[in-house]
PATOR-297317 format. One record per residue: residue in one letter; x, y, z of N, C-alpha, C in turn. Coordinates in pm, whole numbers. Atoms other than C-alpha are relative to their C-alpha. Layout:
N
  resn  n_east  n_north    n_up  ca_east  ca_north   ca_up  c_east  c_north    c_up
     A       X        Y       Z        X         Y       Z       X        Y       Z
...
END
This chain:
221
  resn  n_east  n_north    n_up  ca_east  ca_north   ca_up  c_east  c_north    c_up
     M    -123        7      78     6837      7972    5329     -31       46    -142
     P      26      -46     136     6859      8155    4991      26     -110    -101
     T     -13      101     107     6815      7940    4680      42       69    -129
     P     -45      -66     124     7011      8031    4363    -101      -22    -110
     S      93        7     112     6804      8106    4054      44      -99    -105
     D     -54       90     100     7031      7904    3825      79     -109      68
     R     -68      110     -65     7157      7559    3916     151        8     -20
     G    -144       -4      24     7500      7620    3756      67      125      53
     A     -61     -125     -48     7557      7977    3884      23       -6     149
     P     -26       -1    -145     7719      8028    4228     -91       98      71
     P      86      -93     -76     7514      8196    4503      67      135      16
     D     -51     -137     -16     7548      8567    4564      87       11     123
     G     -76      -12    -123     7666      8542    4923      86     -122      25
     Q     -84      113     -38     7904      8311    5099     -88     -115      47
     P      86      114     -41     7752      7961    5133      22      -37     145
     I      -7       42    -140     7676      7829    5476      62     -137       6
     E     -71      125     -13     7916      7554    5577     -47      -72     125
     P      36       75    -123     7835      7273    5822     103       20     109
     I     -90      -20    -115     7984      7299    6168      84     -122      23
     R     -73      122     -30     8087      6937    6208     -40     -108     -98
     V      22      108      94     8121      6641    5974      56     -127      59
     L     -45      130     -48     8147      6276    6073      38      -85    -119
     R     -46       86     109     8347      6047    5852      60     -126      59
     P     -58      126     -52     8465      5687    5888     151       14      19
     R    -145        1     -27     8812      5622    6028      73      -78    -110
     R     -78       64     106     9077      5536    5770      85     -113      57
     T     -89      112     -36     9266      5205    5783      91      -30    -118
     D     -96       27     107     9578      5117    5585      -4     -143     -46
     A      -5      140      39     9545      4748    5584    -118      -73      63
     L     111       80     -51     9285      4480    5641      28      -51     139
     A     -34       50    -133     9476      4346    5941     -18      108     103
     E      17     -109     -93     9484      4687    6102    -146       29      27
     L     142      -21     -14     9113      4721    6036     -62     -102      94
     L      55      103     -88     9038      4388    6201      50       15     143
     K     -55      -16    -134     9269      4471    6492     -73      107      77
     D      66     -113     -68     9103      4802    6567    -153       -5     -11
     L     145       10      17     8752      4671    6500     -70       16     136
     P      67      -20    -130     8526      4803    6780     -98     -112      30
     P      98      103     -36     8285      4578    6967    -127       15     -82
     R     124        2      78     7961      4481    6799    -103       95      62
     G      99      -95     -46     7704      4751    6823      56      140      14
     A     -61     -133     -10     7957      5038    6857      32       52    -138
     V     -27      -64     128     8019      5285    6574     137       67       9
     G    -134      -57      -3     8378      5377    6489      11      127     -83
     Y      -9     -129      65     8354      5745    6398      81       94      89
     E     -75     -101     -74     8580      6031    6496     -57      136     -32
     S      58     -132      12     8469      6391    6546     106       97     -46
     I     -91     -100      56     8632      6667    6343     -67      134      15
     A      54     -133     -20     8576      7029    6443      17       84    -125
     L      -3      -86     116     8492      7272    6168     -14      145      44
     P      14     -142     -38     8510      7651    6164    -146       39       8
     G     136      -45     -19     8197      7835    6274     -53       72    -121
     P      63      -68     114     7947      7996    6034      41      147      -6
     P     -33     -142      11     8022      8343    5901    -106       86      65
     P      96      -87     -70     7851      8643    6069    -124       29     -82
     E     117      -34      80     7625      8715    5772     -90     -118     -29
     A      85      118      28     7475      8363    5774    -140       16      56
     E     133      -17     -59     7191      8459    6007     -84       97     -79
     D      77      -96      79     7095      8758    5788     -53      -63    -127
     A      45       64     123     7069      8534    5483    -105     -108      22
     T     100      104     -30     6835      8291    5663    -141       57     -14
     E     139      -40      20     6468      8316    5562     -93     -100      69
     E      99       84     -68     6163      8184    5744     -85      -72    -102
     L      80       81      92     5981      7903    5570    -149       28      17
     P     146      -23     -12     5609      7952    5490     -67     -117      71
     P      71      111     -69     5354      7748    5691     -47     -106     -99
     V      40      113      82     5260      7410    5559    -153       -2      -9
     R     144       -6      19     4910      7434    5412     -66     -138      10
     D      58      135      -2     4855      7061    5373     -23      -47     142
     H      15       43    -139     4910      7004    5744    -122       66      65
     E     115      -68     -57     4654      7267    5838    -130      -55     -58
     R     121       55      62     4403      7125    5589     -36     -135      61
     T      25      131     -61     4446      6778    5737     -55       13     141
     R      46      -19    -138     4401      6907    6092    -143       51       4
     R     137      -51       3     4087      7099    5999    -100     -110     -39
     S      89      109      40     3939      6795    5829     -24      -98     114
     R      20       88    -114     3995      6595    6147     -93       61     103
     D      85      -67     -98     3814      6858    6356    -147       -3     -38
     I     141        3      43     3494      6825    6148     -67     -121      65
     P      68      114     -63     3249      6610    6351     -61      -92    -102
     R      55      101      89     3143      6288    6189    -147      -24      31
     G     141       33     -19     2786      6169    6144     -95      102     -58
     R      88      -98      60     2652      6480    5973     -48      -48    -137
     V      60       40     126     2419      6429    5679       4      119     -94
     S      -8     -107      99     2460      6628    5361    -138       62     -22
     G     125      -73      20     2195      6881    5252    -104      -78     -79
     P     103       75      76     2018      6676    4978     -51     -123      73
     R      45      120     -73     2013      6364    5188     -88       36     118
     R      83      -44    -112     1874      6554    5485    -139       39     -49
     T     131      -38      57     1597      6695    5265     -83     -123     -34
     A      73      122      35     1507      6347    5138     -54      -71     124
     I      47       64    -125     1486      6208    5493    -118       75      58
     G     111      -78     -53     1263      6495    5605    -128      -21     -78
     A     119       23      83     1030      6444    5309     -61     -137      28
     A      51      134     -30     1003      6071    5387     -74       -4     133
     V      66       -3    -131      915      6141    5751    -135       69      -9
     I     127      -72      14      646      6393    5655    -103      -85     -75
     A      92       86      75      496      6151    5400     -55     -111      88
     A      47      106     -89      480      5873    5659    -102       52     100
     A      94      -57     -96      306      6105    5907    -135       27     -66
     V     126      -29      70       46      6211    5647     -76     -130     -27
     I      66      128      26      -25      5848    5552     -63      -58     127
     G      55       50    -126      -70      5747    5917    -122       78      44
     F     116      -81     -38     -306      6039    5982    -120      -34     -86
     G     110       37      88     -513      5946    5677     -61     -134      36
     C      52      131     -42     -542      5583    5790     -83       11     127
     A      77      -18    -123     -658      5697    6134    -137       60     -28
     L     129      -58      35     -931      5914    5981     -90     -102     -69
     L      80      101      69    -1042      5626    5757     -59     -100      97
     L      51       96     -98    -1073      5385    6048    -109       63      87
     A     102      -67     -82    -1265      5643    6253    -131       13     -77
     G     123      -10      80    -1512      5695    5965     -72     -133     -10
     R      64      132       6    -1572      5322    5935     -68      -35     132
     G      62       28    -129    -1641      5297    6307    -131       74      17
     E     124      -75     -12    -1902      5574    6289    -109      -61     -87
     N      99       62      87    -2074      5408    5993     -55     -129      60
     T      46      125     -63    -2090      5077    6179     -95       28     114
     A      89      -34    -112    -2243      5246    6483    -136       47     -50
     E     128      -46      53    -2508      5414    6267     -81     -116     -58
     A      71      111      61    -2593      5086    6091     -52     -101     101
     A      45       96    -100    -2651      4901    6418    -151       14      21
     P     147       -8     -15    -3022      4813    6465     -38       60     133
     Q      50      -64    -120    -3206      5027    6714    -115      -81      58
     P     112       75     -59    -3446      4865    6961    -133       65     -35
     T     132      -49      37    -3811      4897    6862     -73       56     120
     A      77      -63    -109    -4054      5102    7063     -85     -102      72
     T      85      101     -62    -4274      4796    7122      77      -81     103
     A     -79       79     -93    -3991      4602    7281      35       79     123
     S     -36      -80    -115    -3886      4894    7500    -120       31      88
     A     119      -34     -79    -4245      4966    7605     -58     -120      71
     T      55      119     -63    -4309      4607    7709      39       -3     147
     P     -36       -2    -142    -4326      4603    8089      60     -133      42
     T     -64      120     -52    -4101      4360    8267     -79      -50     119
     P      79       54    -113    -4276      4128    8507      76       18     129
     T     -58      -20    -132    -4213      4212    8869     -51     -110      91
     S      36      107     -94    -4210      3944    9129     -50       61     128
     T      56      -45    -127    -4407      3983    9447      97      -26     112
     A     -88       15    -115    -4247      4008    9785      -5     -142      54
     G      10      134     -53    -4382      3668    9880      80     -100     -78
     A     -73       97      81    -4217      3491    9589     150       13      23
     T    -143      -20     -21    -3875      3646    9658      42      -25     145
     D     -35       20    -140    -3889      3602   10035      24     -148      25
     P     -27      144     -20    -3718      3270   10121     -75      -60     118
     D      68       53    -118    -3913      3243   10446    -151      -10     -18
     G     143       14      25    -4260      3256   10286     -68      134     -21
     P      70     -126      29    -4521      3513   10179     -47       75     123
     G      49      -67    -119    -4649      3589   10529     107       20     105
     T    -111      -11     -94    -4307      3638   10689      -5      133      73
     L     -10     -119     -85    -4277      3881   10979     142        9      54
     R    -136      -22     -53    -3945      4035   11088       5      132      73
     E     -14     -120     -83    -3814      4316   11305     -30      125     -83
     G      42     -122      68    -3970      4651   11211    -144       -6     -49
     D     138       11      46    -4314      4513   11111     -96       37     113
     N     106      -35     -96    -4638      4623   11279    -134      -52     -53
     G     133       39      43    -4999      4511   11276     -59     -112      85
     P      69      104     -80    -5248      4255   11406      70     -135      -9
     E     -70      127       8    -5039      3964   11277     113       -7     101
     V    -106       -3    -101    -4755      4073   11506     -62      -20     138
     T      67       18    -130    -5002      4092   11796     -35     -147      22
     D      30      142     -11    -5117      3735   11724     125      -81      34
     L    -125       68     -30    -4752      3623   11727      39       19     146
     Q     -35      -26    -140    -4694      3790   12065     -88      -80      96
     Q      92       74     -88    -5001      3629   12218      32     -149      -1
     R     -34      142       7    -4899      3282   12096     130      -30      75
     L    -126       24     -71    -4542      3320   12231     -20        5     152
     L      26       -5    -144    -4685      3408   12575     -48     -134      53
     R      49      131     -43    -4837      3058   12583     114     -103      12
     I    -114       91      -8    -4491      2896   12544      79       35     125
     P     -69      -31    -125    -4318      2866   12882     142       51     -22
     N    -136      -56      -6    -4009      3082   12941      55       50    -135
     V     -47      -52     130    -3993      3209   12580     -22      150     -10
     Y      33     -142      15    -4168      3547   12595     -69       47     127
     D      63      -32    -127    -4244      3594   12966     -14      151      16
     N      32     -141     -23    -4412      3928   13046      25       86    -124
     G     -19      -75     124    -4382      4027   12683    -118       87     -35
     S     104      -94      39    -4581      4311   12527     -80      -55    -117
     T      87       37     112    -4873      4264   12285     -47      126     -74
     D      34     -128      63    -4862      4612   12129       2       -7    -153
     G       0       13     146    -4825      4475   11771     123       54     -68
     A    -127      -51      58    -4467      4606   11720     106     -110       8
     Y    -104      105       7    -4196      4364   11607     135       66      35
     D    -121      -67     -45    -3909      4499   11820     109     -103      29
     T    -113       89     -28    -3577      4353   11937     -35     -106     103
     T      40       99    -101    -3739      4182   12237     -76     -115     -64
     L      75      104      68    -3979      3997   12011      92      -82     -92
     T     -95       73      85    -3696      3908   11772      79     -101      81
     A     -74       92     -85    -3498      3755   12060     -89     -117      45
     A      91      107     -42    -3806      3557   12172     -23     -100    -113
     V      18       91     114    -3863      3416   11822     125      -84     -22
     A    -124       75      18    -3497      3317   11794      15     -104     111
     R      -8       95    -110    -3517      3149   12137     -94     -118     -25
     F      96      107      31    -3826      2953   12032      56      -91    -111
     Q     -58       81     109    -3652      2839   11709     114      -88      51
     L    -113       77     -51    -3344      2728   11903     -46     -115      89
     W      42      100     -96    -3529      2540   12176     -76     -115     -67
     Y      84      102      63    -3763      2353   11941      55      -49    -134
     G     -71       56     117    -3515      2285   11662     -58       40    -134
     I      56      -47     127    -3671      2495   11383     115       53     -86
     R    -115      -33      84    -3420      2522   11095     -36       69    -131
     G      36      -50     132    -3621      2649   10794       6      151     -15
     D       5     -147       7    -3633      3024   10882     128       61      57
     E    -113      -73     -58    -3372      3286   10966     -22       20     149
     D      10      -19    -145    -3294      3345   11332     -75      129      29
     G      79     -117     -39    -3554      3580   11482    -103       43    -102
     V      98      -34     104    -3770      3582   11165    -116      -99       9
     Y     120       82     -11    -4129      3453   11184     -45      -40    -140
     G      32       50     132    -4150      3249   10862     -99     -114       4
     D      98      107      12    -4360      2960   10738      28     -115      95
     D     -33      113     -86    -4171      2689   10930     -25       34     146
     T      23      -41    -140    -4180      2884   11257    -150       16      27
     R     145      -19     -17    -4547      2971   11202     -71     -134      19
     R      66      129     -12    -4654      2609   11148      28      -67     135
     D     -34       64    -126    -4467      2485   11453     -67       70     119
     L      61      -73    -110    -4595      2763   11677    -152      -19       4
     E     144       21       4    -4958      2723   11562     -39     -141      43
     S      31      138     -44    -4939      2347   11617       9      -14     150
     R     -14       10    -147    -4835      2406   11978    -100       89      73
     T      92      -91     -67    -5077      2689   12053    -142       -8     -54
     G     134       15      55    -5375      2576   11847     -17       86    -125
     G      22      -74     124    -5475      2679   11497    -109      103      15
     G     107     -104      -3    -5689      2989   11432       9       68     131
END
């Protein structure tokens, strides 16, 4: 719609008139007004038709410019929240780098202290390391005695054991006297221990307890 340059001067073209105007209904008297009073909530207006707009009204109409404030508000809403400004982002990055450098320095300091402690530890002397450790003999560690015979042994002592077992009835019948401590001899020794109640030695092992009992029954020497 064209706007006149001067408030008091009339517009150049014919002004645009409204198409329809609503006005309240006239009443002559208060009684007539109360008589024709519409129900509560209804509006008592009458419609009056007005002449249509002149033909040149559309040519005088101008398009309004876009609203800049509305676009600015919409753009500000589209900006994602949570972003950090440039100076603040720089300060945060510097703080993170400083913390990393301090932690790395502490780790190097602790590692250096550990190496110094390891170097300061006393080293064993050559005299102590060269001192031979006493070794125990087989007889001292053998629970069955120093002269114990078991499966796998050979020699004249095994032959003496075989000859003595042959003197015990039904223990080593028709046994060999070849001086080898085999499975047959082991079974015979275990049988002798079981029958005569010998508990000090392992089953099938010719230890001190089995030796004393067998020699007492077959004669010493």
